[in-house]
N, C-alpha and C positions, 0 to 999 in steps of 0.2 A: 502493499501500498503506499500513497505518498500524500502528505499533507502540503497543502500547496497555502503559503503565505506568512507570517514575520517569524520570527523572533527577536525578546529583546532581553539586555543586561537588566537585572532587578536589584536596587542599591535599597537595604532596610536599614530602617532608623528604628530600631526596638529598644524599649523603654532597659529592657535586662542590659542590653547590651554597653549599655553607659556613653556619657558622651564623645568618646572619642574614637570611636569603634563602628563599622557601616558591615552590613551585613549584605552577604552576594549572595545572587539569588540567581534564577535562569527562568526567562516566561516567554510572552508573546505564544498566545493562543495552538497556531499552527502545529509550531516549534513543540507545544507542550506535547499535543496529539500524538507528536511523532515519537518522543523521548516512550510516552506512556505505551504506547504498543511496540516500541522495539523492549522494554523490558518483559510484557509481555511474551516477546519470544516471535515475533512477527518482522519478516525483515522491513524495515521501513526506512521508506527516504522521506526527507525538507527537502521540498520546493522554494527556495527562497534565496535574497541577496544581502548580504554583509557591507558595512566597511570595507576598506583596508586601514583597523585601526586596532587597537587594543581589545577594544570589547568585542568587536568582529570575532577575534583570534580564541578569546575567552570562550564565548560560546561554542564554536566550532570544537575545541578542546572538548568542553562537556557533554557535546550530543556525541561526539565521540565514542566518551568516554561509556556514554550511556547504550551506547549500539546502536543510534541512529546512523543511514549510511548517508555521510556527505559530501557524495560523487555530486550532488544535484544542485548544490550551494555554490552560489556566484558570488565573487567579489567586486561591487562597485565602484569604479575610479570615481572620486570626488563626491563620495555620499557616506556620510556618516552611519555608523550602526545604531538602533534605534534603543532607549531606555527607559523605566520607568521608576521613582521614587515609590516603593512599601512604606507608608509610614505607621507604624505600627501604634493604636493609642487605648488601649488595653481592653480586658475582657473580649478578646476576639477580635476586637473591628479596630479597619484601616482606613487610610487614606491614601487614594493612589494617585502620582501627576505623571504622566506621560511626557517623553521628550523623546518625539520619531516626527517631527512635522520634514519633509525634505530628507528620510532616512532611504537608506537603499533599499529595505522591503517595499518602501511606501513607494519607489518609481519602478515596481516593477509594470511589466506593459506586455501588450499579445506578442511581441517579437521574442521574449522571453521563453514563450511556452513550446517546450518542445516536444510536438503532437504524436511522432514517435513513438514516443517513451512513456506519454501519456496513456495511448492505446493498448500499450502490454503491459498495464497495470493491471491488478485483480480489483483493487479503491482507489478510489478519490479524495481524499477529503477536502474540502473547503469551508471558509467561515465567514458569518457577517462582517468580522472584523477586516478580513481583506477586501471585502466588498466596500469598505467606509473610510479605508484613510488615504484613499486617491483614488480619481476617475482611472488611471492608467493600471493600477491593480484591479481594480474593480472588471475592467475589459480582458485582462490577463485571464481572470478566475473564469469570467462565465466563455472565454475560449478555451479554457481547460477542460471546462465542463462538456462543452458540446464537442469536444471527441472523443471526453470518455463516453458520452452516450451515445455517439454514432456509433463506436466502435464495443458496447455492452459492458462497459465498463461499470461494475458496483459506484454509484455517488453517493456520500457522505455530507451531510451542510450539517452542519451547527449554529446557528442563528444569531446567538451574540452578538444581540441587537446593542446598538451604543447612539445614544443621540447627541451626545456632546461632541460625535464623530461626524456628526449631518448624515447619518445613517438613513436609507430612504425606508422607511416600513413596506411599501407598494415594490420594488425593488426586491427586499429580501424575501417579503413570499414570494413574490415570483421565481425566485430560484430555489428556495424551499420546496417548491411544485415541481420541480425537476429532479429533486436526490429521489435516490431509492430509502436512504436512512435518514431522518433528522430527527436531532438531539436540541433540546433547548430546555433554557430554563423556567420558572412560574412569571416569572415576569417578564421576558420575551414574551413566551404565548400570549399574556394579557393586550404586549401593548402591540404585538403583530398582528396578532387573528383574532383580539378580543374576550378569547376564554384559553382556562390550560385544562378544561376538562378532557382527557386525551380521547375521549371517541369525538368531539366535536373540531378537536385541531387535526385528529386523523382524517376527517369527513370535508372542512374548511380546505387543506393541503391537495385534494385531488384524486385521483389514481393513480398516479408514479409511486408516491412513495408507501411502503410496504410496512416501514418499524417506525414508530416514533417514540423518543425516550423525553419525557420532562420530568426535569430534576424540582425539586422542592426544598433546598434547604436539608434540616433534621427530620423533615416531614417524608413520607416513604415517596421515594422515589417511583414513576408508572411508567407502563409499557404498554402500545397497544400494536398489536399487527392486525393482518386484516382477517385473522380467525382467534384472538382472546386478546387478552388484557390481564396484567399482572402488577402487583406494585412491590414493594420489598425496601424496608423500613432499614437507615444506616444502622450500624453499628453507632452506639456511644462512643464518643473521645472528648476529651478534655481539649477544646477548641483553642489554636495555637494561633492559624492563618489559612484562613479558607482562599487565598489563591490561589485560582488553577485547577482547583476541585474537581469542576465540572470540565475540563479538558482532560482531568485523570480517568474520569467516568467516560468519556466519549472514545479515549483511547484505548483504554481495557475493553471496553463491549464492541468496538469493531474487532481489535487485534479478536475477542475470543470468538466473534461470528464469522472473521475468516478463518479461524481451526477448528470450525465446525460445531462448535457447542453453540446449543439451542437458545432462545432469546430469554427464557427467563433465566437458566443457569448465567447468562451473559451478564445479564441485568445485576446479579448477585456479587458477581464478582465485580461489577463496574462500582456500585453503589460503596464496596468493602474498601477498592481503591482509594475512591473520593474522602471516603471516611477516614483513612489510615491516612491522610496528605493532608485532611485539617489539624493533625495533631503536633504537624512538625512545620520547620519554617522555610522557607527557600523556595518559594513554589514548586518547579520541576523538581530540586534538588529534593523535595519531600517525597517523592514517589515510589512506593514500594518495591519490591521484586514481585515477580508470577509467582516465585514458592510461597510468598507472605500473606498475597493476597488468595490462592487458592488456599491455603491452610487456614486464612481467616473466615474465608467463607464456610470451609468444612465447618466451624466453628460454629458457623452462626445459623447453618441448616436448619433446626428443629424450628426456629422461630420464621425464620424465612419462609420453611413452606407451608406453615401455618398460615401464614400471611399470602400465600399465593394458593390456597384452596378456597378462601376467600374472597378470591378476586373474580372480577365479574367476566363472563366469557361474552365476547363481541363478534357477530357471524357477518358477514359481508354482506348478507340482507339487510342487517340494520343499520 
């Protein structure tokens, strides 16, 4: 699989670090998904651009250590690598400030899309943030999706609706309707579709998406397919940093489905991965290994199975 979009360096300001130390993390929604998919055991590419700078080199080093194939990461001369500030406010709350204007990733354009490579994938993952960071990046994402769809490659789309970036809800919804798998947070669903009820979300997306995952923070995550609906309550963790948790869910779910795991079990693993990441700092640096995810999923199995048995079944006729 390949994730198309940006990677960002995270600069952490945490009360427990003191006034003289900054935390280092690694973020960017597309990059995060690529990292989690690689940790889950799937060959995972990141399709992006970085600047010829120390920040870009740090990111590539981290991605490589986590198993991401960086052979498709290009260096954009005369453009910086983006970063963001993650300021801890206590009690699990954080404030984010982004510095990505004119970044290398924001300068992605349709000429940067390798259509032959896209057509050879099993799955292409695109995000709403990629559609929002610049007009050229949005055009590049649409071009990549067109190639994937024409070749029968599975397309996954994480809505990640960000109004401060000038995100267009109509464009986001249009792209979601082209995807086979759609992932979105409850707030994204309500903002873009007008409801977060999974069955209504699936209906609003039209005939193409076959799997929709709705995350709801500490409340049960929801999955609806054309045949059934499931919900999984996240395991309890001491919240430290929720940044990137949704991307951990996405990366784990998509990797699990590529490995042949059934949708319900893929959701279980995804929710476990997202929860574990919330108890650690550093965004993608907090992501668990595949072994830890599977073990914790098994430990949570009795409660999860009980929850699944209570879930409603949705038929295609409904």
